[in-house]
C-alpha positions as semicolon CSV with decimal commas, in nm:
position;residue;x (nm);y (nm);z (nm)
1;M;0,000;0,000;0,000
2;R;0,138;0,341;-0,104
3;N;-0,121;0,545;0,088
4;L;-0,230;0,679;-0,251
5;I;-0,551;0,660;-0,451
6;T;-0,364;0,428;-0,689
7;D;-0,377;0,157;-0,423
8;V;-0,711;0,088;-0,593
9;P;-0,596;-0,165;-0,856
10;G;-0,619;-0,050;-1,215
11;L;-0,602;0,323;-1,148
12;R;-0,319;0,561;-1,239
13;V;-0,255;0,930;-1,173
14;G;-0,047;1,178;-1,368
15;N;0,062;1,532;-1,286
16;A;0,176;1,818;-1,508
17;D;0,269;2,163;-1,382
18;D;0,455;2,478;-1,482
19;A;0,661;2,673;-1,228
20;T;0,642;2,996;-1,429
21;L;0,266;2,965;-1,468
22;K;0,247;2,850;-1,104
23;S;-0,032;2,612;-1,189
24;G;-0,094;2,263;-1,320
25;C;-0,336;1,975;-1,353
26;T;-0,382;1,619;-1,235
27;V;-0,543;1,330;-1,423
28;L;-0,690;1,006;-1,290
29;T;-0,733;0,733;-1,548
30;G;-0,756;0,355;-1,548
31;D;-0,674;0,039;-1,735
32;A;-1,042;0,036;-1,832
33;P;-1,337;0,279;-1,807
34;F;-1,486;0,313;-1,459
35;T;-1,823;0,406;-1,311
36;C;-1,842;0,760;-1,175
37;G;-2,060;0,999;-0,979
38;V;-2,018;1,356;-0,853
39;H;-2,145;1,589;-0,585
40;V;-2,092;1,966;-0,562
41;M;-2,127;2,153;-0,233
42;G;-1,932;2,473;-0,292
43;G;-2,097;2,793;-0,409
44;A;-1,865;2,867;-0,703
45;P;-1,793;2,550;-0,903
46;G;-1,633;2,519;-1,245
47;T;-1,694;2,186;-1,420
48;R;-1,684;1,986;-1,742
49;E;-1,928;1,703;-1,832
50;T;-2,059;1,661;-1,478
51;D;-2,425;1,654;-1,592
52;L;-2,342;1,329;-1,771
53;L;-2,269;1,165;-1,435
54;A;-2,626;1,193;-1,306
55;P;-2,772;0,844;-1,245
56;D;-3,040;0,890;-1,512
57;K;-2,801;0,983;-1,793
58;L;-2,697;0,745;-2,073
59;V;-2,322;0,698;-2,031
60;E;-2,236;0,461;-1,745
61;Q;-1,856;0,494;-1,733
62;V;-1,580;0,748;-1,792
63;D;-1,226;0,724;-1,927
64;A;-1,055;0,981;-1,705
65;L;-1,114;1,254;-1,449
66;V;-0,931;1,588;-1,450
67;L;-0,852;1,824;-1,162
68;S;-0,696;2,150;-1,281
69;G;-0,587;2,495;-1,178
70;G;-0,655;2,792;-1,401
71;S;-1,019;2,864;-1,323
72;S;-1,232;2,832;-1,639
73;F;-0,919;2,830;-1,856
74;G;-0,821;2,506;-1,683
75;L;-1,126;2,327;-1,820
76;D;-0,927;2,301;-2,144
77;A;-0,704;2,043;-1,971
78;G;-0,987;1,797;-2,028
79;S;-0,961;1,854;-2,404
80;G;-0,593;1,760;-2,396
81;V;-0,677;1,442;-2,206
82;A;-0,957;1,362;-2,451
83;D;-0,716;1,403;-2,744
84;A;-0,467;1,165;-2,580
85;L;-0,738;0,909;-2,508
86;R;-0,865;0,929;-2,865
87;D;-0,512;0,865;-2,994
88;A;-0,506;0,556;-2,770
89;G;-0,835;0,431;-2,914
90;R;-1,025;0,492;-2,591
91;G;-1,376;0,631;-2,559
92;F;-1,750;0,570;-2,566
93;A;-1,839;0,383;-2,885
94;V;-2,082;0,558;-3,120
95;G;-2,086;0,355;-3,439
96;D;-1,727;0,339;-3,561
97;V;-1,632;0,651;-3,363
98;R;-1,504;0,662;-3,005
99;V;-1,572;0,966;-2,788
100;P;-1,357;0,987;-2,471
101;I;-1,561;1,077;-2,163
102;V;-1,353;1,314;-1,947
103;P;-1,534;1,500;-1,668
104;G;-1,330;1,763;-1,487
105;A;-1,329;2,037;-1,228
106;I;-1,116;2,346;-1,173
107;L;-0,987;2,562;-0,891
108;F;-0,903;2,932;-0,893
109;D;-0,529;3,006;-0,875
110;L;-0,505;3,303;-1,112
111;L;-0,393;3,550;-0,843
112;N;-0,111;3,345;-0,691
113;G;0,178;3,538;-0,848
114;G;0,243;3,316;-1,149
115;D;0,274;3,449;-1,503
116;K;-0,077;3,414;-1,647
117;N;-0,011;3,639;-1,949
118;W;-0,017;3,354;-2,200
119;A;-0,075;3,392;-2,575
120;T;-0,230;3,044;-2,601
121;N;-0,416;2,864;-2,325
122;P;-0,154;2,625;-2,177
123;Y;-0,392;2,386;-2,004
124;R;-0,471;2,168;-2,306
125;D;-0,103;2,071;-2,332
126;L;-0,078;2,029;-1,954
127;G;-0,374;1,790;-1,963
128;A;-0,216;1,576;-2,235
129;S;0,117;1,573;-2,047
130;A;-0,051;1,469;-1,723
131;Y;-0,233;1,185;-1,899
132;H;0,088;1,053;-2,054
133;A;0,262;1,076;-1,712
134;A;-0,003;0,864;-1,540
135;S;0,144;0,599;-1,310
136;T;0,077;0,423;-0,982
137;D;0,333;0,652;-0,817
138;F;0,301;1,030;-0,836
139;A;0,411;1,343;-0,649
140;L;0,212;1,509;-0,370
141;G;0,226;1,857;-0,220
142;T;0,339;2,120;-0,471
143;A;0,246;1,918;-0,778
144;G;-0,018;1,893;-1,048
145;A;-0,346;2,070;-0,974
146;G;-0,211;2,163;-0,631
147;F;0,103;2,333;-0,762
148;G;-0,023;2,689;-0,715
149;A;-0,290;2,620;-0,454
150;T;-0,324;2,819;-0,131
151;T;-0,532;2,820;0,187
152;A;-0,616;3,099;0,431
153;T;-0,286;3,067;0,619
154;L;-0,059;2,825;0,433
155;K;0,030;2,707;0,085
156;G;-0,209;2,440;-0,041
157;G;-0,123;2,132;-0,238
158;L;-0,212;1,793;-0,382
159;G;-0,290;1,519;-0,131
160;S;-0,381;1,151;-0,135
161;A;-0,456;0,872;0,113
162;S;-0,599;0,519;0,114
163;V;-0,732;0,246;0,342
164;T;-0,826;-0,122;0,308
165;L;-1,155;-0,230;0,465
166;P;-1,240;-0,579;0,593
167;G;-1,312;-0,808;0,300
168;G;-1,054;-0,650;0,071
169;V;-1,240;-0,338;-0,036
170;I;-0,992;-0,053;-0,097
171;I;-1,079;0,315;-0,096
172;G;-0,854;0,608;-0,180
173;A;-0,873;0,985;-0,201
174;L;-0,706;1,242;-0,424
175;V;-0,753;1,615;-0,362
176;A;-0,624;1,956;-0,468
177;V;-0,649;2,185;-0,163
178;N;-0,710;2,551;-0,249
179;A;-0,954;2,658;0,021
180;V;-1,093;2,985;0,152
181;G;-1,048;2,838;0,498
182;S;-0,759;2,691;0,695
183;V;-0,639;2,332;0,727
184;T;-0,460;2,399;1,058
185;V;-0,605;2,517;1,390
186;G;-0,540;2,886;1,459
187;D;-0,171;2,978;1,436
188;G;-0,051;2,639;1,557
189;P;0,083;2,332;1,374
190;H;-0,211;2,102;1,452
191;F;-0,437;1,989;1,168
192;W;-0,815;1,987;1,193
193;A;-0,792;1,636;1,046
194;A;-0,560;1,513;1,325
195;P;-0,812;1,268;1,481
196;F;-0,811;1,068;1,157
197;E;-0,433;1,059;1,094
198;A;-0,279;0,721;1,009
199;Q;0,083;0,627;1,084
200;G;0,212;0,981;1,128
201;E;0,134;1,077;0,769
202;F;0,119;1,450;0,850
203;G;0,342;1,494;1,154
204;N;0,178;1,282;1,426
205;L;0,108;1,586;1,647
206;G;-0,239;1,476;1,747
207;P;-0,536;1,708;1,799
208;S;-0,489;2,070;1,902
209;P;-0,502;2,132;2,278
210;T;-0,709;2,448;2,221
211;Y;-0,959;2,562;1,962
212;P;-1,018;2,929;1,873
213;T;-1,360;3,084;1,890
214;G;-1,504;3,358;1,672
215;R;-1,466;3,408;1,299
216;P;-1,216;3,161;1,148
217;A;-0,928;3,266;0,925
218;T;-1,016;3,309;0,558
219;K;-0,842;3,437;0,246
220;R;-0,863;3,805;0,162
221;A;-0,908;3,721;-0,206
222;A;-1,203;3,484;-0,182
223;R;-1,156;3,289;-0,506
224;N;-1,073;2,931;-0,429
225;T;-1,203;2,568;-0,436
226;T;-1,107;2,225;-0,306
227;I;-1,165;1,954;-0,567
228;G;-1,112;1,583;-0,520
229;I;-1,181;1,222;-0,613
230;I;-1,280;0,922;-0,402
231;A;-1,210;0,588;-0,571
232;T;-1,279;0,228;-0,475
233;N;-1,261;-0,123;-0,615
234;A;-1,608;-0,189;-0,471
235;Q;-1,875;-0,249;-0,733
236;L;-2,101;0,056;-0,734
237;T;-2,372;0,196;-0,960
238;K;-2,371;0,560;-1,069
239;A;-2,629;0,633;-0,800
240;Q;-2,411;0,469;-0,534
241;C;-2,105;0,659;-0,659
242;T;-2,303;0,980;-0,619
243;R;-2,388;0,882;-0,262
244;L;-2,020;0,802;-0,193
245;A;-1,914;1,142;-0,329
246;T;-2,175;1,308;-0,107
247;A;-2,050;1,128;0,204
248;A;-1,688;1,214;0,121
249;H;-1,768;1,585;0,151
250;D;-1,774;1,526;0,527
251;G;-1,398;1,484;0,492
252;I;-1,365;1,837;0,357
253;A;-1,566;1,971;0,651
254;R;-1,350;1,775;0,898
255;A;-1,024;1,903;0,751
256;I;-1,096;2,263;0,642
257;V;-1,257;2,542;0,848
258;P;-1,472;2,696;0,712
259;A;-1,571;2,462;0,429
260;H;-1,823;2,472;0,143
261;T;-1,838;2,851;0,145
262;P;-2,003;3,067;-0,123
263;F;-1,651;3,137;-0,257
264;D;-1,540;2,773;-0,286
265;G;-1,643;2,544;-0,569
266;D;-1,594;2,234;-0,354
267;L;-1,657;1,921;-0,560
268;I;-1,589;1,549;-0,521
269;F;-1,601;1,282;-0,790
270;A;-1,645;0,917;-0,689
271;A;-1,505;0,637;-0,906
272;S;-1,565;0,262;-0,894
273;T;-1,360;0,002;-1,081
274;G;-1,614;-0,266;-0,981
275;A;-1,363;-0,542;-0,903
276;A;-1,496;-0,632;-0,555
277;P;-1,848;-0,673;-0,416
278;C;-1,983;-0,388;-0,204
279;E;-2,163;-0,520;0,102
280;D;-2,162;-0,207;0,321
281;L;-2,214;0,131;0,155
282;L;-2,234;0,299;0,498
283;S;-1,880;0,190;0,594
284;L;-1,757;0,281;0,249
285;G;-1,892;0,635;0,283
286;H;-1,738;0,678;0,628
287;A;-1,401;0,552;0,502
288;G;-1,423;0,786;0,205
289;A;-1,480;1,087;0,429
290;T;-1,191;0,986;0,655
291;C;-0,958;0,932;0,358
292;M;-1,053;1,270;0,216
293;A;-0,974;1,447;0,546
294;R;-0,635;1,273;0,564
295;A;-0,554;1,353;0,201
296;I;-0,631;1,722;0,256
297;A;-0,392;1,744;0,551
298;R;-0,121;1,555;0,358
299;G;-0,151;1,793;0,062
300;V;-0,077;2,093;0,284
301;Y;0,181;1,912;0,498
302;L;0,387;1,809;0,193
303;A;0,368;2,142;0,006
304;R;0,688;2,337;-0,048
305;S;0,740;2,710;-0,110
306;T;1,016;2,952;-0,204
307;P;1,164;3,169;0,077
308;H;0,951;3,477;0,008
309;E;0,634;3,308;-0,117
310;D;0,304;3,419;0,037
311;P;0,147;3,229;0,198
312;P;0,438;3,012;0,312
313;C;0,426;2,633;0,321
314;Y;0,364;2,431;0,638
315;A;0,729;2,321;0,667
316;R;0,863;2,678;0,661
317;V;0,628;2,791;0,937
318;H;0,617;2,489;1,165
319;N;0,936;2,294;1,087
320;P;1,192;2,570;1,009
């Protein structure tokens, strides 16, 4: 077990990012198409092909999922992934044509100091590069869709976590953390997600001894979003995937304060490879929420920043 979403057999993740742009994207794909659902709880989402994931819609499976920076410009990353899938002969069959199904979601990182004065939208190429880089091992922290992410007090990042349930069901989370709120408690080093930490994956500090009252810390520039994916080898329908994505939002609320604000486009996809029977959707949803909380903390914990970057990364503030 890598403590990554790719512990779910058959799934791969690829990152592509640009230090000058200070942004990037992340792609989840698989050896075969997988069943997918989605749930949006933030007030400012940006999405691609999410209507197709409703349980009553025709297409049952997707070929890839895309998380990207760049706000609405980042939706073009999905086009680069679709091009790469088409070249590989992947996609939904319509006669003798194959149409890759690539839902995606974006976060807002346009004001993070990177050079956004491009002549041609760079996200299509970033999407294709991320797809071609897909592997069972991938970078966390300042990588992919989390490359230019920020939170209220610290640099954001890309996080992942996984767990195996009794009976062999595996569930994993992947998330780009770019929240209005904070992932740590007050000015201290303790994570809101500390009660759910596994094997010291984000410092092993335990819960905070004190909790502040009053208005929590938030960004001054309220343009944000935390976007993620919950994946499992349990066999789920589209409706059950949607329920799993809904439950996993509890993980955002456990790890970020405040969460699901009018200025966040918080969204979670849920993916099922269908390799194992699902006997307990309740336990699966709880595990998904816990994995998501852990992945969020890991994304911030593993982020790295330059000496004068604002906001600084967790390591510069709490482990100088």
